[in-house]
C-alpha angles and dihedrals in degrees: 000000000000093000092055091052093056105027115110114222090188130049118267091238090058091050090052094046093048092052092046093050092049091045092052091046092052094045091052094042093050092045090053091045088069143226095294092070090055094044096058133005112209120195088263092051090049092051090049091050092050091046092050090051090052092044095053095042093087090047089059100041101032112183091341127105097163123126090235090055091049091051092049092049093047094046090049090053091048092047093047091049092048092048092049093047090048092049091048091053091050098044124050093193093053089046090054092049097042099040105024127211135278118280120218112230101172128022129180089357093303128108120239102224096192092055092044090052093046091051091042091234126138127220087245091058090050091049090049089053090048092051094046088056091056098256133121114234090237091057096055120089101174135026126179135174119221126215091257089058096255115141118215128195134199117205120229116255107250116244119250093257091056092048091049091048093050090048091052090049091052091050091049090052090051091050091049090050091051092048092049091049091061 
């Protein structure tokens, strides 16, 4: 019984190569899938992710269902991920290729339809992200999505009349506070 749980029916080198090939395939496939998939997982995206995990499982383990084989496959995946992350930190060019760069979705208060289409994001989804970050759409000048799926916003600079009005309101509040203190 114990022997069957830990005996490897395939060579260790094959286990390592299988895990590496599947890892590289998944890294490339997810990189090509785009930032949107990382930004928000819908139910459909989650089902696809689970199905992909199940589909590649046999590619990693082959005809091996031993605990030792599982450990070797998992450790290979962890090591490959560590090595890639280390290489990305050390090389800007590799980082740019592996991770990509931010994509501008809205600039100067106007949407960029080509970028929205390329990222497969609707204006409504951008507006939802703006609102969930506590902004009004009319107050946001710039929105970009980063390779990790994070969406960043830059607020519009208020016009001089708005700044002057807010300053007058602050001074009125100070005057009221002084009058009430007497």
